[in-house]
C-alpha positions as CSV (number, residue, x, y, z in Angstrom):
1,X,0.0,0.1,-0.3
2,X,1.2,3.9,-0.4
3,X,0.6,4.1,3.4
4,X,3.5,2.4,3.8
5,X,5.3,3.5,1.1
6,X,5.3,7.2,2.7
7,X,5.8,5.7,6.5
8,X,8.8,3.6,5.3
9,X,10.6,6.9,3.6
10,X,9.4,8.9,6.7
11,X,11.3,5.8,9.5
12,X,14.6,5.6,6.5
13,X,14.9,10.5,6.7
14,X,15.0,9.9,10.3
15,X,17.3,7.0,10.4
16,X,19.3,9.3,8.3
17,X,18.3,11.8,10.8
18,X,19.8,10.4,14.0
19,X,23.5,9.1,12.0
20,X,23.9,12.8,10.8
21,X,23.5,14.0,14.1
22,X,25.6,11.4,15.7
23,X,28.3,11.1,13.1
24,X,29.1,15.0,12.4
25,X,28.0,16.4,15.6
26,X,31.2,18.6,15.9
27,X,30.0,20.7,13.5
28,X,27.3,21.8,14.7
29,X,24.8,19.7,12.9
30,X,21.2,21.2,12.9
31,X,18.6,18.7,10.4
32,X,18.7,17.2,6.9
33,X,16.0,17.3,3.8
34,X,16.5,14.3,1.9
35,X,14.8,15.3,-1.9
36,X,14.9,11.8,-4.0
37,X,14.4,11.6,-8.0
38,X,14.4,8.5,-10.5
39,X,17.5,9.2,-11.2
40,X,19.1,10.3,-8.1
41,X,18.9,11.3,-4.5
42,X,20.3,14.6,-3.0
43,X,20.4,15.3,0.8
44,X,20.6,18.4,2.0
45,X,22.6,18.7,5.4
46,X,22.5,22.2,7.4
47,X,25.0,23.0,10.5
48,X,26.9,25.3,11.8
49,X,30.5,24.6,11.0
50,X,30.0,23.2,7.1
51,X,33.9,23.3,6.4
52,X,33.6,20.1,8.8
53,X,31.5,18.1,7.1
54,X,32.8,18.8,4.2
55,X,36.6,17.9,5.5
56,X,39.8,18.7,4.5
57,X,39.6,18.1,0.3
58,X,35.8,16.9,0.9
59,X,37.6,13.8,2.6
60,X,34.2,13.3,4.7
61,X,31.4,14.8,2.2
62,X,32.8,11.5,0.5
63,X,32.6,9.0,3.3
64,X,29.2,10.2,4.1
65,X,28.1,9.7,1.0
66,X,29.2,6.5,0.6
67,X,27.9,5.0,4.5
68,X,24.8,6.6,3.5
69,X,24.7,4.9,0.2
70,X,25.6,1.3,2.1
71,X,23.5,2.0,5.3
72,X,20.3,3.3,3.3
73,X,20.5,1.3,0.4
74,X,20.1,5.3,-1.5
75,X,21.9,5.2,-4.8
76,X,23.8,7.8,-6.8
77,X,23.4,10.3,-3.4
78,X,24.3,14.2,-4.0
79,X,24.8,16.3,-0.4
80,X,24.8,19.7,-0.7
81,X,25.4,21.6,2.4
82,X,22.1,24.0,3.0
83,X,22.5,27.6,3.7
84,X,20.7,29.0,7.5
85,X,18.7,32.1,6.2
86,X,18.0,33.6,9.3
87,X,20.5,31.9,12.1
88,X,19.5,34.8,14.9
89,X,15.4,33.6,14.5
90,X,16.1,29.7,13.9
91,X,15.7,28.1,17.2
92,X,17.2,24.6,16.4
93,X,20.5,27.1,15.8
94,X,20.5,28.8,19.0
95,X,19.8,26.3,20.5
96,X,22.9,24.1,19.0
97,X,25.0,27.5,20.1
98,X,23.5,27.7,24.0
99,X,24.2,24.1,24.4
100,X,27.4,23.9,22.4
101,X,28.8,26.9,24.2
102,X,27.9,25.5,28.0
103,X,30.0,22.1,27.3
104,X,32.8,24.2,26.5
105,X,32.5,25.5,29.9
106,X,31.1,29.2,28.7
107,X,29.5,30.7,31.7
108,X,25.7,29.5,31.0
109,X,23.8,32.3,32.5
110,X,26.0,34.9,29.6
111,X,25.3,32.3,26.9
112,X,21.5,32.4,27.4
113,X,20.9,36.4,27.9
114,X,23.7,36.4,24.8
115,X,20.8,34.6,23.2
116,X,17.8,36.6,24.2
117,X,19.7,39.4,23.0
118,X,19.9,37.7,19.4
119,X,16.9,37.2,19.5
120,X,15.5,40.0,21.0
121,X,17.1,42.7,18.4
122,X,16.3,40.2,15.4
123,X,12.6,41.0,15.9
124,X,11.3,38.1,18.0
125,X,7.7,38.4,19.1
126,X,8.6,37.3,22.2
127,X,11.3,34.2,23.5
128,X,11.8,31.9,26.7
129,X,14.7,30.2,27.9
130,X,14.7,27.3,30.8
131,X,17.7,26.1,32.4
132,X,16.9,23.4,34.8
133,X,20.1,20.6,36.5
134,X,23.5,21.4,38.2
135,X,24.1,25.1,37.6
136,X,25.1,25.7,40.6
137,X,28.0,24.3,40.8
138,X,29.3,20.7,41.6
139,X,27.5,18.8,44.3
140,X,25.1,21.7,44.3
141,X,20.9,21.3,44.4
142,X,19.5,20.9,40.9
143,X,17.1,24.2,40.0
144,X,15.5,26.3,37.0
145,X,16.0,29.5,36.1
146,X,13.5,30.4,33.3
147,X,14.5,34.1,31.0
148,X,11.4,35.8,28.4
149,X,10.7,38.4,26.6
150,X,7.6,39.3,24.9
151,X,4.3,37.3,24.6
152,X,4.3,33.8,23.3
153,X,1.5,30.8,24.2
154,X,2.0,27.4,26.1
155,X,-1.7,26.0,25.8
156,X,-4.6,25.3,23.7
157,X,-4.1,25.5,19.8
158,X,-2.4,29.0,19.2
159,X,1.3,27.2,21.5
160,X,2.1,25.9,17.6
161,X,2.6,29.4,16.6
162,X,5.2,28.9,19.3
163,X,8.5,27.1,17.8
164,X,9.9,24.8,20.6
165,X,13.5,23.2,20.9
166,X,15.5,21.7,23.4
167,X,18.1,19.9,24.1
168,X,20.6,18.5,26.9
169,X,24.4,18.8,27.4
170,X,26.9,17.8,30.0
171,X,29.2,20.4,31.1
172,X,32.0,19.5,34.1
173,X,29.9,20.6,36.7
174,X,26.5,18.4,35.6
175,X,23.4,17.2,33.0
176,X,22.1,21.3,32.0
177,X,19.0,20.6,30.3
178,X,18.3,23.7,27.8
179,X,14.6,24.0,26.6
180,X,13.9,27.8,23.6
181,X,10.5,28.9,23.1
182,X,10.1,31.7,20.2
183,X,7.9,33.4,18.7
184,X,9.3,35.0,14.7
185,X,8.0,38.1,13.6
186,X,4.5,38.8,12.3
187,X,3.2,36.3,14.4
188,X,-0.3,37.8,15.5
189,X,-2.3,35.5,18.7
190,X,-6.0,35.6,18.4
191,X,-6.3,37.8,21.5
192,X,-3.7,40.0,20.4
193,X,-5.8,40.9,17.3
194,X,-7.6,44.4,17.9
195,X,-11.6,44.1,16.2
196,X,-11.8,47.7,16.1
197,X,-9.0,48.4,14.0
198,X,-10.5,45.1,11.3
199,X,-12.6,46.1,10.4
200,X,-11.4,50.1,9.9
201,X,-8.7,48.1,7.9
202,X,-11.7,46.0,6.3
203,X,-13.6,49.2,5.1
204,X,-11.3,51.4,4.3
205,X,-10.4,48.0,1.2
206,X,-13.3,47.6,0.2
207,X,-13.7,51.1,-0.9
208,X,-10.1,51.0,-3.1
209,X,-11.4,47.8,-4.1
210,X,-14.8,49.8,-5.2
211,X,-12.9,52.9,-6.8
212,X,-10.8,50.8,-8.4
213,X,-13.2,49.3,-9.7
214,X,-15.1,52.2,-10.8
215,X,-12.1,53.6,-12.1
216,X,-11.4,50.7,-14.5
217,X,-15.4,51.5,-15.4
218,X,-14.6,55.1,-16.3
219,X,-11.5,53.5,-18.2
220,X,-13.5,51.3,-20.5
221,X,-16.7,53.8,-21.0
222,X,-13.6,56.5,-22.0
223,X,-11.8,53.6,-24.2
224,X,-15.1,53.3,-25.8
225,X,-15.5,57.0,-26.4
226,X,-12.1,57.1,-28.0
227,X,-12.5,53.9,-30.2
228,X,-16.4,55.3,-31.2
229,X,-14.7,58.9,-32.0
230,X,-11.7,56.9,-34.1
231,X,-14.9,55.2,-36.4
232,X,-16.6,58.6,-36.6
233,X,-13.6,60.7,-38.2
234,X,-12.0,57.4,-40.4
235,X,-15.4,57.7,-41.7
236,X,-15.9,60.9,-42.1
237,X,-12.2,61.3,-43.9
238,X,-13.4,58.4,-46.5
239,X,-16.6,60.5,-47.2
240,X,-14.3,63.8,-48.1
241,X,-12.3,61.0,-50.4
242,X,-15.1,59.8,-51.8
243,X,-16.9,63.5,-52.0
244,X,-13.5,64.8,-53.7
245,X,-13.6,61.9,-56.0
246,X,-16.7,62.7,-57.4
247,X,-16.1,66.2,-57.7
248,X,-12.8,65.2,-60.0
249,X,-15.0,62.8,-61.7
250,X,-17.8,65.0,-63.0
251,X,-14.9,68.2,-63.4
252,X,-13.7,65.4,-66.0
253,X,-16.8,64.4,-68.0
254,X,-17.2,67.8,-68.2
255,X,-14.0,68.8,-70.1
256,X,-14.9,65.8,-72.4
257,X,-18.1,67.1,-72.8
258,X,-17.1,70.8,-73.5
């Protein structure tokens, strides 16, 4: 059945993603896309450090190509490096940077403040970062810290408008979990819609549409009038030509008779 084929393809894509996340974790692996065609298979890898994915003289990318073809049964695999459009608003990139910085021993508070500032400057409507674990030091009690700005939702259908990612990192102090929520620019929640402004904008658009239709009607009528005027002018010229020709013929006949 077709459903089974789709499920198998989805499982294969998830398996490729899991394999790459383990194989090239040092390259800051973010995501992968698999596009199959009758001739070949395109594997687009998104990572923070593309150079690590490619390797010296392309050694890593050749090794990855061979492994994917062999382990996942794909033919003629072509690996490409995808470009991440806006790193300051991509939740996968942001949380990967946070996890990497904390794992390298950078103070987690500085890392979180830096990420919050980047998201705010990039125009995010709202964001939240929750850090849980051994943040106070080795041997200390585990605790949870929350940092946020702006507006976001955590329940109901509208929470689907909030991008969510989580990671676990292992610095020298112990295990630290990070959760990130971000609302991208241009996102509008239903409880933030101004009904009066919405109605006013609707009326303005309706009036603009009416004016546009009226101007089109006037333009069409003017065009028809011009066409009628051109036809009248053409008939007038043709009539004048016939009258002139007739007068010439009459004068010619009079000369012959004389």
